[in-house]
C-alpha positions as CSV (number, residue, x, y, z in Angstrom):
1,M,62.5,4.4,-78.1
2,V,65.5,2.9,-77.7
3,E,67.2,7.1,-77.4
4,V,64.7,7.6,-74.6
5,K,65.5,4.7,-72.7
6,K,69.6,5.7,-72.8
7,L,68.0,9.1,-71.9
8,V,66.1,8.1,-69.0
9,T,68.9,5.4,-67.8
10,E,70.6,8.2,-67.0
11,V,69.1,9.9,-64.9
12,S,67.0,7.1,-63.1
13,G,67.7,6.0,-60.0
14,R,66.3,2.5,-59.6
15,R,65.8,1.4,-63.1
16,G,64.3,-1.8,-62.6
17,N,60.8,-0.2,-61.2
18,E,58.2,-0.5,-62.7
19,C,57.3,3.3,-63.2
20,Y,60.0,3.8,-65.2
21,Y,58.6,2.2,-68.4
22,I,55.3,4.3,-68.6
23,F,57.7,6.8,-68.0
24,C,59.7,5.5,-71.4
25,L,56.0,5.9,-73.2
26,A,55.4,9.2,-71.8
27,V,58.7,10.6,-73.4
28,E,58.3,8.7,-76.4
29,V,54.7,10.3,-76.3
30,A,56.1,13.9,-75.8
31,L,58.8,13.3,-78.0
32,N,56.2,12.3,-81.3
33,R,54.2,15.6,-81.0
34,Q,57.2,18.1,-80.9
35,P,57.8,20.0,-81.2
36,E,54.5,21.1,-79.8
37,E,53.9,20.8,-75.9
38,P,50.7,18.6,-75.2
39,K,49.3,18.4,-72.1
40,M,50.3,15.9,-69.4
41,K,46.7,15.1,-69.6
42,S,46.6,14.1,-73.1
43,I,50.4,12.2,-72.5
44,C,48.9,10.4,-69.7
45,T,45.7,9.4,-72.0
46,E,47.9,8.1,-75.1
47,V,49.6,6.3,-72.6
48,Q,46.6,4.7,-70.9
49,K,45.6,2.9,-74.4
50,I,48.8,1.8,-75.3
51,L,49.2,0.1,-71.9
52,G,45.6,-0.7,-71.9
53,K,45.5,1.0,-68.4
54,K,41.1,1.7,-66.8
55,S,42.0,5.1,-65.5
56,N,45.0,8.1,-66.0
57,D,45.6,7.7,-61.9
58,S,47.7,4.7,-62.3
59,V,49.7,6.7,-65.1
60,S,50.2,9.6,-63.5
61,K,50.8,8.1,-60.4
62,A,53.4,6.0,-61.9
63,L,55.5,9.2,-63.3
64,S,55.1,10.5,-60.5
65,R,56.4,8.0,-58.4
66,A,59.5,7.9,-61.4
67,V,60.5,11.3,-60.8
68,E,60.3,10.7,-57.4
69,D,63.4,8.0,-57.5
70,I,65.3,10.3,-59.8
71,W,65.4,13.1,-57.0
72,E,65.8,10.7,-54.3
73,H,68.2,8.2,-56.0
74,G,69.1,9.2,-59.6
75,N,72.0,11.7,-61.1
76,I,71.0,15.0,-60.7
77,E,73.7,16.1,-62.6
78,R,73.4,14.2,-65.9
79,L,69.3,15.8,-64.9
80,Q,70.3,19.4,-64.9
81,Q,72.5,19.3,-68.0
82,I,69.3,18.5,-70.1
83,F,67.9,21.2,-68.0
84,G,69.8,23.1,-69.3
85,R,70.6,24.7,-65.5
86,P,70.8,24.0,-61.8
87,V,67.9,22.5,-60.8
88,L,67.4,23.6,-57.4
89,E,64.0,22.1,-56.4
90,K,62.5,18.2,-57.4
91,P,60.6,18.8,-61.3
92,T,57.4,18.1,-62.3
93,P,56.6,15.3,-64.0
94,K,55.2,17.5,-67.1
95,D,58.5,19.1,-66.6
96,V,61.2,16.3,-66.6
97,I,58.8,14.8,-69.6
98,T,58.7,17.8,-71.6
99,V,62.3,18.7,-71.3
100,M,63.8,15.5,-72.0
101,S,61.5,14.8,-75.2
102,Q,62.6,18.3,-76.0
103,Y,66.5,17.5,-75.6
104,L,65.8,14.0,-77.6
105,W,63.9,16.5,-80.6
106,E,66.8,18.9,-80.4
107,G,69.1,15.7,-81.1
108,L,67.3,13.8,-83.6
109,V,66.6,17.7,-85.4
110,L,70.0,18.4,-85.5
111,G,71.8,15.4,-86.2
112,A,69.7,15.0,-89.1
113,E,70.5,18.8,-89.9
114,K,74.3,17.5,-90.1
115,K,73.8,14.8,-91.8
116,I,71.9,16.9,-95.2
117,M,75.0,19.3,-95.0
């Protein structure tokens, strides 16, 4: 989770918002499922269970708030580096979560391969 929090902090706007904890959990859930790309409903359900929340709606809304905050107040240049391309429109929570988890996963896999060689 440390790497997830570090990456989210690099792009976040107002990191103190509670929605970022939920966003970090969602990225962690997606990271644990790599190389698969889980459906957003599945990610929200797992985060909901971790948090003990009663509905996926609150998780989904928190994820949307986090992405909105990143888009309005965050480091878009860093977000574009993570995406590997220009990001001209606000991405969906699923896009950001999937790309961040893949970015971290690739770093972990490539890092492990370098250690073996």
